C-alpha positions in Angstrom: 85.8 -62.2 -60.9 83.6 -60.2 -58.6 82.6 -56.6 -59.3 83.7 -54.0 -56.7 80.7 -52.7 -54.8 82.4 -49.2 -54.5 84.1 -47.2 -57.2 87.9 -46.8 -56.9 89.3 -43.7 -55.3 92.5 -41.7 -56.0 94.0 -42.9 -52.7 93.3 -44.9 -49.6 90.1 -43.9 -47.8 90.4 -42.6 -44.2 87.8 -43.1 -41.4 86.8 -39.5 -41.9 86.1 -40.1 -45.6 83.9 -43.0 -44.7 82.0 -41.0 -42.1 81.3 -38.2 -44.5 80.2 -40.6 -47.2 77.7 -42.2 -44.9 76.4 -39.0 -43.4 76.2 -37.1 -46.7 78.0 -34.1 -45.2 80.3 -31.9 -47.2 83.7 -30.5 -46.0 84.7 -27.2 -47.6 87.8 -27.2 -49.8 90.9 -26.0 -48.0 92.5 -22.6 -48.5 89.2 -21.0 -49.4 88.9 -22.9 -52.6 85.4 -23.5 -53.8 83.9 -26.5 -55.6 82.7 -26.6 -59.2 79.7 -24.3 -59.8 76.4 -25.9 -60.5 75.8 -25.8 -64.3 72.9 -23.6 -65.4 69.7 -25.2 -66.6 69.4 -25.1 -70.4 66.1 -25.7 -72.1 66.4 -28.0 -75.1 63.5 -28.4 -77.5 62.5 -32.0 -78.2 61.8 -33.3 -81.7 59.0 -31.2 -83.3 58.7 -33.1 -86.6 59.4 -31.9 -90.1 57.8 -28.9 -91.8 57.3 -28.6 -95.5 60.7 -26.9 -96.0 62.5 -29.9 -94.3 61.5 -32.5 -96.9 63.5 -33.3 -100.1 62.4 -35.7 -102.8 64.3 -39.0 -102.4 64.6 -38.8 -98.7 64.1 -42.2 -97.0 63.0 -42.3 -93.4 63.4 -45.6 -91.5 60.8 -45.0 -88.8 62.1 -45.7 -85.3 59.4 -47.7 -83.6 58.2 -51.2 -84.2 54.9 -52.6 -82.8 53.9 -56.2 -81.9 50.3 -56.8 -82.7 48.5 -58.7 -80.0 45.2 -60.7 -80.1 43.7 -57.9 -78.0 44.7 -55.3 -80.5 43.2 -57.2 -83.3 39.9 -58.1 -81.6 39.3 -54.6 -80.2 40.2 -52.8 -83.4 37.9 -55.1 -85.4 34.9 -54.8 -83.0 35.5 -51.0 -82.5 35.1 -50.5 -86.2 32.1 -52.8 -86.4 33.8 -55.2 -88.7 32.0 -58.5 -88.6 34.5 -60.7 -90.5 35.0 -63.6 -88.1 38.5 -64.6 -89.3 39.7 -61.5 -87.2 38.3 -62.5 -83.9 36.9 -66.1 -84.0 39.8 -68.6 -83.6 37.7 -71.7 -84.4 36.4 -70.1 -87.5 39.8 -68.8 -88.6 41.4 -72.2 -88.2 39.2 -73.5 -91.0 40.4 -70.9 -93.5 43.4 -71.1 -95.7 45.4 -69.1 -93.2 44.8 -71.7 -90.5 44.7 -69.0 -87.7 43.4 -65.6 -86.9 44.3 -62.9 -89.4 45.1 -59.4 -88.4 42.5 -56.9 -89.7 44.2 -55.2 -92.7 42.8 -51.8 -91.8 44.6 -52.2 -88.5 47.9 -52.8 -90.4 47.1 -49.7 -92.5 46.4 -47.5 -89.4 49.5 -48.8 -87.6 52.0 -48.2 -90.4 50.5 -44.8 -91.1 50.9 -44.0 -87.4 54.5 -45.2 -87.3 55.3 -42.8 -90.1 53.9 -39.7 -88.4 57.0 -38.8 -86.4 59.0 -38.4 -89.6 56.4 -37.5 -92.1 53.3 -35.8 -90.7 53.8 -34.6 -87.2 53.0 -31.1 -88.5 50.2 -32.2 -90.8 47.4 -29.8 -91.6 45.3 -32.5 -93.4 45.6 -35.9 -95.1 44.5 -35.7 -98.7 44.4 -39.5 -99.4 45.8 -43.0 -99.5 46.4 -44.6 -102.9 47.8 -47.8 -104.3 47.3 -49.7 -101.0 48.8 -53.2 -101.4 48.9 -56.1 -99.0 51.4 -58.6 -100.3 51.8 -60.7 -97.2 49.4 -61.6 -94.3 49.9 -60.2 -90.8 49.2 -62.6 -87.9 48.7 -62.0 -84.2 52.2 -61.9 -82.6 53.9 -60.3 -85.7 55.9 -57.2 -85.1 55.6 -54.5 -87.8 58.3 -52.0 -88.8 58.1 -49.3 -91.6 59.9 -46.8 -93.7 58.8 -43.9 -96.0 60.2 -42.4 -99.2 59.5 -38.8 -100.3 58.1 -38.9 -103.8 57.0 -35.4 -104.5 56.7 -31.9 -103.1 54.8 -28.8 -104.3 53.4 -25.6 -102.8 49.6 -25.5 -102.2 47.8 -23.4 -104.7 45.1 -22.4 -102.3 46.9 -22.2 -98.9 50.2 -20.3 -98.7 50.8 -21.7 -95.1 51.2 -25.3 -96.2 52.7 -27.5 -98.9 51.8 -30.8 -100.5 53.9 -33.8 -99.6 53.6 -37.2 -101.2 55.3 -40.3 -99.8 55.3 -44.0 -100.3 55.3 -46.1 -97.1 56.3 -49.7 -96.7 55.6 -52.0 -93.7 57.5 -55.1 -92.9 57.2 -57.9 -90.4 60.0 -59.2 -88.1 61.2 -61.5 -90.9 61.6 -58.7 -93.4 58.5 -59.7 -95.4 56.7 -56.7 -96.9 53.2 -56.7 -95.5 51.8 -53.4 -96.8 52.7 -50.5 -99.0 50.8 -47.4 -100.0 51.1 -43.8 -101.3 50.0 -41.0 -99.0 49.4 -37.4 -99.9 49.1 -34.7 -97.1 49.3 -31.0 -96.4 52.3 -30.1 -94.1 52.6 -26.7 -92.5 55.4 -24.4 -93.5 57.8 -23.5 -90.7 56.4 -20.8 -88.5 52.8 -21.2 -89.7 51.5 -24.2 -87.7 49.8 -24.2 -84.3 52.1 -24.0 -81.3 51.8 -25.7 -77.9 51.6 -23.4 -74.9 54.8 -22.3 -73.2 55.5 -24.2 -70.1 56.1 -22.3 -66.8 59.8 -21.8 -65.8 61.4 -24.3 -63.5 61.3 -23.3 -59.8 65.1 -23.3 -59.5 65.7 -21.4 -62.8 66.7 -17.7 -62.7 63.6 -16.8 -64.6 61.5 -18.2 -61.8 63.2 -16.1 -59.0 
């Protein structure tokens, strides 16, 4: 079956219809009727992340983005951080190890999974307080894709800063086969709603009423 190249119409097209479709001209509706009004522009805020008041102990966030780690990622991160462990960038050397191939730098895995959690956990962070209980139960290799989730473990007001609260989460990272490759606890200060820095207001759109 072939797919029609033009959408169906309510009736047979006339030669005038075809001419108007090709020229892009518009014929006014009969009897003084007018077409549908152009809907007004409505500004919708994008996702701004969670503030301290938005967390609840026991919440589980399956973070939306996975990331495939390439050989370039692994080599650049290792050399950028002045790590001289050859099993991360020397394939001939790594082939002689028990892994038999190049191993992804574990601090890259830690940085990646922390970054994946930001959209749900710390987009409105004031400061990180620490990472604890970092565990690496399964190796990560070049070409693996890493996914992650976080669980809210604890919440408390800050004793010294009324504009933030303390959030504690446990984050787990998994490869494409569902093997857990990393887990850790992270503690951070999250802004309370209305207290964090704000981005500048964008100018109005040229065709919006506010711009006229």
